[in-house]
C-alpha positions as CSV (number, residue, x, y, z in Angstrom):
1,M,145.8,117.2,101.5
2,I,145.1,113.5,100.9
3,A,141.5,112.4,101.3
4,H,141.0,109.3,103.4
5,D,138.3,106.7,102.9
6,D,136.7,106.3,106.4
7,S,134.9,103.0,105.7
8,D,135.3,100.3,108.3
9,R,137.2,98.1,106.0
10,T,139.7,100.9,105.1
11,L,140.1,101.9,108.8
12,V,140.8,98.3,109.8
13,D,143.3,97.9,107.0
14,R,145.0,101.2,108.0
15,W,145.3,100.0,111.5
16,T,146.4,96.4,110.8
17,R,148.9,97.2,108.1
18,L,150.2,100.7,109.1
19,R,149.3,100.9,112.7
20,D,147.6,104.2,112.0
21,E,146.5,105.4,115.4
22,G,144.1,107.9,113.9
23,A,142.3,105.1,112.2
24,W,142.1,103.1,115.4
25,R,140.8,106.1,117.4
26,L,138.1,106.7,114.8
27,L,137.0,103.0,114.9
28,M,136.9,103.1,118.7
29,R,135.0,106.4,118.7
30,R,132.5,104.9,116.1
31,Y,131.8,101.7,118.1
32,D,132.4,102.6,121.8
33,L,128.8,103.4,122.5
34,L,127.6,100.2,120.9
35,V,130.0,98.1,123.0
36,R,128.9,100.0,126.1
37,R,125.2,99.4,125.3
38,I,125.9,95.7,124.7
39,L,127.5,95.3,128.1
40,A,124.7,97.3,129.7
41,A,122.1,95.1,128.1
42,L,123.8,92.1,129.7
43,G,123.3,93.7,133.0
44,L,126.8,95.1,133.6
45,P,126.7,98.4,135.5
46,P,128.6,101.4,134.1
47,S,131.2,101.1,136.8
48,E,135.0,100.8,137.0
49,D,134.7,97.1,136.2
50,V,133.0,98.0,132.9
51,D,135.6,100.7,132.1
52,D,138.3,98.1,132.8
53,L,136.4,95.6,130.6
54,L,136.1,98.1,127.8
55,Q,139.8,98.9,128.0
56,D,140.7,95.2,127.8
57,F,138.1,94.7,125.0
58,W,139.7,97.5,122.9
59,W,143.2,96.4,123.6
60,E,142.3,92.8,122.5
61,Q,140.5,94.1,119.4
62,S,143.6,96.1,118.5
63,R,145.5,92.9,118.3
64,T,142.8,90.7,116.7
65,I,140.6,92.9,114.5
66,G,142.4,91.8,111.4
67,R,140.4,88.6,111.7
68,W,137.3,90.4,110.7
69,K,136.6,89.3,107.1
70,G,133.9,91.7,106.3
71,E,131.2,89.0,105.9
72,S,129.2,90.9,108.5
73,S,129.3,94.5,109.4
74,L,132.1,95.6,111.8
75,G,129.4,96.6,114.3
76,T,128.0,93.1,114.3
77,Y,131.4,91.6,114.7
78,L,132.3,93.9,117.6
79,A,129.0,93.4,119.2
80,S,129.4,89.6,119.1
81,A,132.9,89.9,120.7
82,A,131.5,92.3,123.4
83,R,128.7,89.9,124.1
84,R,131.2,87.0,124.6
85,R,133.4,89.3,126.9
86,G,130.3,90.5,128.9
87,I,129.0,86.9,129.4
88,D,132.4,85.8,130.6
89,L,132.4,88.6,133.2
90,I,128.9,87.8,134.2
91,R,129.8,84.2,134.8
92,K,132.8,85.3,136.9
93,R,130.6,87.7,138.9
94,V,127.9,85.1,139.4
95,R,130.5,82.7,140.8
96,R,131.5,85.6,143.2
97,R,127.8,86.6,143.6
98,Q,128.5,90.2,142.7
99,I,126.0,90.7,139.8
100,Q,123.9,93.9,139.6
101,V,121.4,94.7,136.9
102,E,121.7,98.0,135.0
103,S,119.8,99.0,131.9
104,P,120.7,100.8,128.6
105,M,117.2,102.2,129.0
106,D,118.5,104.2,131.9
107,E,120.2,106.4,129.3
108,L,116.9,107.5,127.8
109,Q,116.6,111.3,128.2
110,E,114.5,112.7,131.0
111,P,111.3,114.2,129.6
112,A,111.2,118.0,129.6
113,A,109.2,119.6,132.3
114,S,106.6,120.5,129.8
115,D,106.2,116.9,128.6
116,N,103.3,114.8,129.7
117,P,104.0,113.5,133.2
118,D,102.5,110.1,132.2
119,A,105.4,109.8,129.7
120,S,107.9,110.1,132.5
121,L,106.0,107.5,134.6
122,L,105.8,105.2,131.6
123,R,109.5,105.5,130.9
124,E,110.3,104.6,134.5
125,A,107.9,101.6,134.3
126,L,109.6,100.4,131.1
127,Q,113.1,100.7,132.7
128,R,111.9,98.6,135.7
129,C,110.5,96.0,133.4
130,F,113.5,96.0,131.2
131,R,115.8,95.4,134.2
132,R,113.7,92.3,135.1
133,L,114.4,90.6,131.7
134,E,117.2,88.0,131.5
135,P,120.5,89.4,130.2
136,E,120.1,87.7,126.8
137,E,116.6,89.0,126.5
138,R,117.8,92.5,127.2
139,L,120.6,92.1,124.6
140,L,118.2,90.9,121.9
141,F,115.7,93.7,122.6
142,L,118.6,96.2,122.5
143,C,119.9,95.0,119.2
144,R,116.5,94.9,117.4
145,E,114.4,97.7,119.1
146,I,116.9,100.2,120.3
147,E,119.9,99.9,117.9
148,G,117.6,99.0,115.0
149,W,119.6,96.1,113.7
150,S,118.1,93.7,111.2
151,V,117.1,90.2,112.1
152,A,120.1,88.8,110.3
153,E,122.6,91.1,112.1
154,T,121.0,90.3,115.5
155,A,121.1,86.6,114.8
156,E,124.8,86.8,113.8
157,A,125.7,88.8,116.9
158,L,123.8,86.5,119.2
159,G,124.8,83.3,117.5
160,A,121.2,82.3,116.9
161,A,119.1,81.5,113.9
162,E,117.0,84.3,112.4
163,G,113.8,82.4,113.2
164,T,114.9,82.1,116.8
165,V,115.5,85.9,117.0
166,K,112.0,86.6,115.6
167,S,110.3,84.2,118.0
168,R,112.3,85.3,121.1
169,L,111.7,89.0,120.3
170,S,107.9,88.3,120.1
171,R,108.0,86.5,123.5
172,I,110.1,89.3,125.0
173,K,107.6,92.0,123.8
174,Q,104.8,89.9,125.2
175,K,106.6,89.5,128.5
176,L,107.2,93.3,128.7
177,R,103.5,94.0,127.9
178,E,102.5,91.6,130.7
179,M,104.9,93.3,133.2
180,L,103.6,96.7,132.3
181,E,100.0,95.5,132.7
182,K,100.8,94.2,136.2
183,E,102.0,97.7,136.9
184,G,98.7,99.1,135.8
185,W,99.5,100.2,132.2
186,N,97.4,99.5,129.2
187,A,100.2,97.7,127.4
188,Q,98.1,96.8,124.4
189,A,97.9,100.4,123.5
190,L,101.7,100.6,123.5
191,A,102.1,97.7,121.0
């Protein structure tokens, strides 16, 4: 049995040069959740439109992924492409006035029955506040705070300077704290 290197670069090369479907399926499996979260952070509901968008996204990437030069991580490259696709769909929906706001924070697990009931209430409050952020704010927060990306990766994916990412994240956190305080939470204790 031949051992395969499953690094992103190797998988992309196997797909672009050999059309190795196993390599492509592994790449899709590895990054599908990230792409879904990027789209959700932009306010796209997990509906049939998003599934169609994902299918189109992956089909397009199957033809163009060879353009990835490895200067950034593949995840950053795909997140940036997903962001552009999602923004295009948002613009289209806004023109048709069909926009709805969903949140990747909706995917947070429900607390167990034995958990503190305040934790469940806080999670619900955070979800409400998160939904009220602008799509680009949700995306930045998702990349840094939920996905754990570095400032550099986030800046590259969003097409912004690193300093801009830092200052925007600070303002977003302050905005969330203020929203939570308006809902009666001691947001300073959450910082």
